[in-house]
C-alpha positions in Angstrom: -18.1 -9.2 -66.5 -20.4 -8.3 -69.3 -18.7 -7.2 -72.5 -21.5 -4.8 -73.5 -21.0 -2.4 -70.7 -20.6 1.1 -72.1 -17.4 2.1 -70.3 -15.8 -1.2 -71.4 -16.8 -0.8 -75.0 -15.4 2.8 -75.1 -12.2 1.6 -73.6 -12.0 -1.3 -76.0 -12.7 1.1 -78.9 -9.8 3.2 -77.8 -7.6 0.2 -77.8 -8.8 -0.8 -81.3 -8.2 2.7 -82.5 -4.7 2.8 -81.2 -4.0 -0.6 -82.8 -5.5 0.6 -86.1 -3.3 3.8 -86.2 -0.1 1.7 -86.0 -1.2 -1.4 -88.0 -2.8 0.4 -90.9 0.0 2.9 -91.1 2.2 0.1 -92.5 0.0 -0.3 -95.6 0.7 1.3 -98.9 -2.4 3.1 -100.1 -3.0 4.1 -103.8 -6.3 5.4 -105.1 -7.8 6.0 -108.5 -10.8 8.5 -108.6 -12.8 8.9 -111.8 -13.4 12.4 -110.4 -10.8 13.6 -107.9 -13.3 16.0 -106.3 -15.3 13.2 -104.7 -12.3 12.6 -102.3 -13.4 14.0 -98.9 -9.8 14.9 -98.1 -9.3 16.8 -101.4 -9.2 20.7 -101.4 -11.9 20.9 -104.1 -14.3 18.5 -102.4 -17.7 20.3 -102.0 -20.0 17.7 -100.6 -22.0 16.4 -99.1 -21.9 12.8 -100.5 -23.1 9.4 -99.4 -20.2 7.0 -99.6 -21.0 3.3 -100.0 -18.6 0.4 -99.6 -18.8 -3.3 -98.7 -18.7 -4.0 -95.0 -15.6 -6.3 -95.2 -13.3 -3.4 -96.2 -14.4 -0.9 -93.6 -11.0 -0.7 -91.8 -9.3 1.3 -94.5 -11.8 4.2 -94.8 -12.0 4.4 -91.0 -8.2 4.8 -90.9 -7.8 7.1 -93.9 -10.8 9.5 -93.6 -11.1 10.3 -90.0 -11.7 14.1 -89.4 -13.1 14.4 -92.9 -16.5 15.4 -91.7 -18.0 11.9 -92.1 -20.8 10.2 -90.2 -20.7 6.4 -90.2 -23.9 4.3 -90.0 -23.0 1.5 -87.6 -25.1 -1.4 -86.4 -26.3 -1.6 -82.7 -24.9 -5.2 -82.5 -22.2 -5.5 -79.8 -19.4 -6.5 -82.2 -20.1 -3.5 -84.5 -20.2 -1.2 -81.5 -16.6 -1.9 -80.6 -15.5 -0.9 -84.1 -17.9 2.1 -84.0 -16.2 3.4 -80.9 -12.8 2.9 -82.6 -14.0 4.9 -85.6 -15.2 7.6 -83.3 -11.8 7.9 -81.6 -10.3 8.2 -85.1 -12.5 11.1 -86.1 -15.8 9.7 -87.4 -19.2 10.8 -86.2 -21.6 7.8 -85.6 -25.2 7.0 -86.3 -26.4 3.8 -84.6 -28.9 1.6 -86.4 -29.4 0.2 -89.9 -31.4 1.1 -93.0 -33.4 -2.2 -92.7 -34.0 -2.9 -89.0 -35.5 0.1 -87.3 -35.0 2.0 -90.6 -37.2 5.0 -89.9 -35.2 6.0 -86.8 -31.8 5.5 -88.5 -32.9 7.4 -91.6 -34.1 10.3 -89.5 -30.7 10.5 -87.8 -28.9 10.2 -91.1 -31.1 13.0 -92.5 -30.1 15.3 -89.7 -26.4 14.5 -90.1 -26.6 15.1 -93.9 -27.1 18.8 -93.3 -23.5 19.2 -92.3 -21.7 15.9 -92.9 -21.0 13.2 -95.4 -22.6 9.9 -94.8 -20.8 6.6 -95.0 -22.8 3.4 -95.3 -21.9 -0.3 -95.7 -25.0 -1.3 -97.7 -24.6 -5.1 -97.1 -24.4 -4.7 -93.3 -25.1 -5.5 -90.6 -25.8 -9.1 -91.4 -25.6 -9.5 -95.2 -26.0 -11.2 -97.6 -22.4 -10.4 -98.5 -21.9 -7.9 -101.3 -25.7 -7.4 -101.9 -26.8 -3.8 -101.6 -29.8 -2.9 -99.5 -32.3 -0.3 -100.7 -31.6 2.2 -97.9 -28.8 4.2 -99.5 -30.8 4.5 -102.8 -33.9 5.7 -100.9 -31.8 8.1 -98.8 -30.0 9.6 -101.9 -33.3 10.0 -103.8 -35.1 11.7 -100.9 -32.2 14.0 -99.9 -30.9 14.5 -103.4 -27.3 13.9 -102.2 -25.2 12.0 -104.7 -23.8 8.5 -104.0 -20.1 7.7 -104.4 -19.2 3.9 -104.7 -15.9 2.9 -103.2 -14.2 -0.3 -104.3 -11.3 -1.5 -102.1 -8.9 -4.4 -102.2 -5.8 -5.8 -100.5 -3.0 -7.8 -102.0 -2.6 -9.9 -98.8 -5.1 -10.1 -95.9 -6.6 -12.4 -93.3 -10.3 -13.2 -93.6 -12.6 -13.7 -90.6 -15.0 -16.6 -90.7 -18.0 -14.3 -90.7 -20.9 -13.5 -93.0 -18.9 -10.8 -94.8 -15.4 -12.5 -94.6 -14.2 -9.4 -92.9 -10.7 -8.5 -94.2 -7.7 -7.4 -92.1 -4.7 -6.5 -94.3 -1.4 -8.0 -93.5 1.4 -5.6 -92.5 3.3 -3.8 -95.3 0.9 -4.9 -97.9 -1.0 -2.9 -100.6 -4.4 -1.4 -100.4 -6.0 -0.1 -103.6 -9.1 2.1 -103.8 -11.2 2.8 -106.9 -14.0 5.4 -106.5 -16.8 6.2 -108.9 -17.9 9.7 -109.8 -20.9 11.1 -108.1 -24.1 9.1 -108.9 -27.1 11.4 -108.9 -30.3 9.3 -108.0 -33.6 10.8 -109.3 -35.9 12.3 -106.7 -39.1 10.8 -105.5 -38.5 7.2 -106.8 -41.2 4.6 -106.3 -40.4 1.1 -105.2 -39.7 -0.1 -108.7 -37.4 2.8 -109.3 -35.5 2.2 -106.1 -35.0 -1.4 -107.0 -33.8 -0.4 -110.5 -31.1 1.9 -109.1 -30.3 -0.6 -106.3 -29.3 -3.2 -108.9 -27.3 -0.6 -110.9 -25.3 0.6 -107.8 -24.8 -3.0 -106.6 -23.3 -4.0 -109.9 -21.1 -0.9 -110.0 -19.8 -1.4 -106.5 -19.0 -5.0 -107.2 -17.2 -4.1 -110.4 -15.1 -1.4 -108.6 -14.3 -3.9 -105.8 -13.1 -6.5 -108.2 -11.1 -3.9 -110.0 -9.4 -2.7 -106.8 -8.7 -6.3 -105.7 -7.1 -7.2 -109.0 -5.1 -4.0 -109.0 -3.8 -4.6 -105.5 -2.8 -8.2 -106.2 -1.1 -7.4 -109.5 1.1 -4.7 -108.1 0.8 -2.7 -111.4 0.4 1.0 -111.7 -2.6 3.0 -113.0 -1.9 6.1 -115.0 -4.3 8.1 -112.8 -3.2 6.6 -109.5 -2.0 8.7 -106.5 -1.0 8.0 -103.0 -3.9 8.2 -100.6 -2.6 9.7 -97.4 -4.3 9.9 -94.0 -5.2 13.5 -93.5 -8.2 15.6 -92.4 -10.3 17.6 -94.8 -9.5 21.3 -95.3 -11.0 23.4 -92.6 -12.9 25.5 -95.1 -14.7 22.4 -96.5 -15.9 20.9 -93.3 -19.4 22.4 -93.4 -21.9 22.3 -96.3 -24.4 25.1 -97.1 -27.0 23.2 -99.1 -29.8 25.8 -98.9 -32.4 23.1 -98.5 -34.4 24.3 -95.4 -37.8 24.0 -97.0 -37.0 20.6 -98.6 -35.7 19.5 -95.2 -39.0 20.3 -93.5 -41.0 18.6 -96.2 -38.9 15.5 -96.2 -38.9 15.3 -92.4 -42.7 15.1 -92.5 -42.8 12.3 -95.0 -40.4 10.3 -92.8 -43.0 10.1 -90.0 -45.0 7.6 -92.1 -42.2 5.9 -94.1 -40.5 2.5 -93.5 -38.2 0.6 -95.9 -38.7 -3.1 -96.6 -36.3 -5.3 -94.8 
């Protein structure tokens, strides 16, 4: 039996989602936000935002922020599709593709989703290099004028896959720590040099936040601004965004017809 049959992958995704609900519920989650309103489950979150995090820590946001009006960019690779179906069962919308391979199609889909949803991107996926940020999220943020939010995560104890990203699975009853940046507003209409400048800036920031979260989780200490990050949906009133960008949307859609990102 082929493992990439659609019905089997959906069934497998349901099994993974069921496992995640139980396994990840044993973890203690604490978060520190430089700006609390960038939390998609917060009552004052206005959105939309583009959330970026390293691929290896994808399990925690999938568990915590289902039903928070998030659309996740997921690779079309078979292994990623299993996790994508699990994320869908847990309340995530999905966009299949990447911002490097077949970038134009994926970016068009992300653009349509951005009218009503947050976007979640692992910018070193789907094949790495590990913890190196691709240009796609910078380009998307610049064109759409949607701010980026960098999410650093860390576990005190975890198993690591022998994969390109050293994918992390937290051990039961451990600690997960999350450190989030404030909104990062990327200037509009950046050229290639501008995109590369901000790519380097966001990559350094995301790595710094990740190292901070990992050290915090392993130390077991408290931060003055920390709070428990609970699994809950976004407030109903905040699930749709009225961005008033219809004319800009039409203009940007036309430019996408002739645009491709570098691999």
